[in-house]
TORKOL-4160 file (C-alpha; in steps of 0.2 Angstrom, whole numbers, padded with zeros to 4 digits, m for minus):
77
<pt num="1" X="0042" Y="0046" Z="0012"/>
<pt num="2" X="0050" Y="0058" Z="0023"/>
<pt num="3" X="0035" Y="0068" Z="0030"/>
<pt num="4" X="0019" Y="0062" Z="0037"/>
<pt num="5" X="0003" Y="0068" Z="0028"/>
<pt num="6" X="0012" Y="0073" Z="0012"/>
<pt num="7" X="0016" Y="0065" Z="m0005"/>
<pt num="8" X="0022" Y="0068" Z="m0022"/>
<pt num="9" X="0015" Y="0065" Z="m0040"/>
<pt num="10" X="0021" Y="0067" Z="m0057"/>
<pt num="11" X="0018" Y="0062" Z="m0075"/>
<pt num="12" X="0016" Y="0043" Z="m0078"/>
<pt num="13" X="0030" Y="0040" Z="m0091"/>
<pt num="14" X="0025" Y="0022" Z="m0093"/>
<pt num="15" X="0007" Y="0026" Z="m0099"/>
<pt num="16" X="0003" Y="0015" Z="m0114"/>
<pt num="17" X="m0016" Y="0013" Z="m0113"/>
<pt num="18" X="m0030" Y="0026" Z="m0110"/>
<pt num="19" X="m0035" Y="0017" Z="m0094"/>
<pt num="20" X="m0018" Y="0019" Z="m0087"/>
<pt num="21" X="m0016" Y="0033" Z="m0074"/>
<pt num="22" X="m0010" Y="0050" Z="m0081"/>
<pt num="23" X="0000" Y="0054" Z="m0065"/>
<pt num="24" X="0007" Y="0043" Z="m0052"/>
<pt num="25" X="0016" Y="0045" Z="m0035"/>
<pt num="26" X="0016" Y="0041" Z="m0017"/>
<pt num="27" X="0010" Y="0048" Z="m0001"/>
<pt num="28" X="0011" Y="0044" Z="0018"/>
<pt num="29" X="m0005" Y="0047" Z="0028"/>
<pt num="30" X="m0005" Y="0044" Z="0047"/>
<pt num="31" X="0011" Y="0034" Z="0045"/>
<pt num="32" X="0005" Y="0022" Z="0031"/>
<pt num="33" X="0013" Y="0023" Z="0014"/>
<pt num="34" X="0002" Y="0023" Z="m0002"/>
<pt num="35" X="0004" Y="0023" Z="m0020"/>
<pt num="36" X="m0006" Y="0037" Z="m0029"/>
<pt num="37" X="m0013" Y="0036" Z="m0046"/>
<pt num="38" X="m0023" Y="0050" Z="m0055"/>
<pt num="39" X="m0033" Y="0051" Z="m0071"/>
<pt num="40" X="m0036" Y="0068" Z="m0079"/>
<pt num="41" X="m0055" Y="0071" Z="m0082"/>
<pt num="42" X="m0066" Y="0085" Z="m0089"/>
<pt num="43" X="m0084" Y="0089" Z="m0083"/>
<pt num="44" X="m0094" Y="0105" Z="m0088"/>
<pt num="45" X="m0078" Y="0113" Z="m0096"/>
<pt num="46" X="m0067" Y="0111" Z="m0080"/>
<pt num="47" X="m0053" Y="0099" Z="m0079"/>
<pt num="48" X="m0048" Y="0089" Z="m0063"/>
<pt num="49" X="m0039" Y="0073" Z="m0058"/>
<pt num="50" X="m0048" Y="0058" Z="m0051"/>
<pt num="51" X="m0037" Y="0050" Z="m0038"/>
<pt num="52" X="m0035" Y="0032" Z="m0031"/>
<pt num="53" X="m0024" Y="0027" Z="m0016"/>
<pt num="54" X="m0017" Y="0009" Z="m0013"/>
<pt num="55" X="m0007" Y="0004" Z="0002"/>
<pt num="56" X="0011" Y="0000" Z="m0003"/>
<pt num="57" X="0010" Y="m0016" Z="0007"/>
<pt num="58" X="m0004" Y="m0023" Z="m0004"/>
<pt num="59" X="0006" Y="m0021" Z="m0020"/>
<pt num="60" X="0022" Y="m0028" Z="m0014"/>
<pt num="61" X="0014" Y="m0044" Z="m0006"/>
<pt num="62" X="0019" Y="m0060" Z="m0014"/>
<pt num="63" X="0008" Y="m0071" Z="m0004"/>
<pt num="64" X="0021" Y="m0073" Z="0010"/>
<pt num="65" X="0015" Y="m0061" Z="0023"/>
<pt num="66" X="0012" Y="m0063" Z="0041"/>
<pt num="67" X="m0006" Y="m0059" Z="0040"/>
<pt num="68" X="m0010" Y="m0073" Z="0027"/>
<pt num="69" X="m0006" Y="m0091" Z="0030"/>
<pt num="70" X="0006" Y="m0100" Z="0018"/>
<pt num="71" X="m0006" Y="m0113" Z="0010"/>
<pt num="72" X="0002" Y="m0129" Z="0003"/>
<pt num="73" X="m0008" Y="m0140" Z="m0007"/>
<pt num="74" X="0003" Y="m0155" Z="m0003"/>
<pt num="75" X="m0004" Y="m0167" Z="0011"/>
<pt num="76" X="0010" Y="m0172" Z="0023"/>
<pt num="77" X="0004" Y="m0190" Z="0025"/>
């Protein structure tokens, strides 16, 4: 993202199931990048979006990060 404390969202073109988000995007808050997901909901005749934020680092980690040790099941002796 180019600007701090801002983001973008748009229609989720890959939605296949009802539980998948209706909208998706990304945001940067205090220098941390997040994935944004939203579900359209209705209550008392009013519609709104329920949002969830996930740090981008959490989604892209493949188990080889500096914060978690690389565990190997082999015993070296």
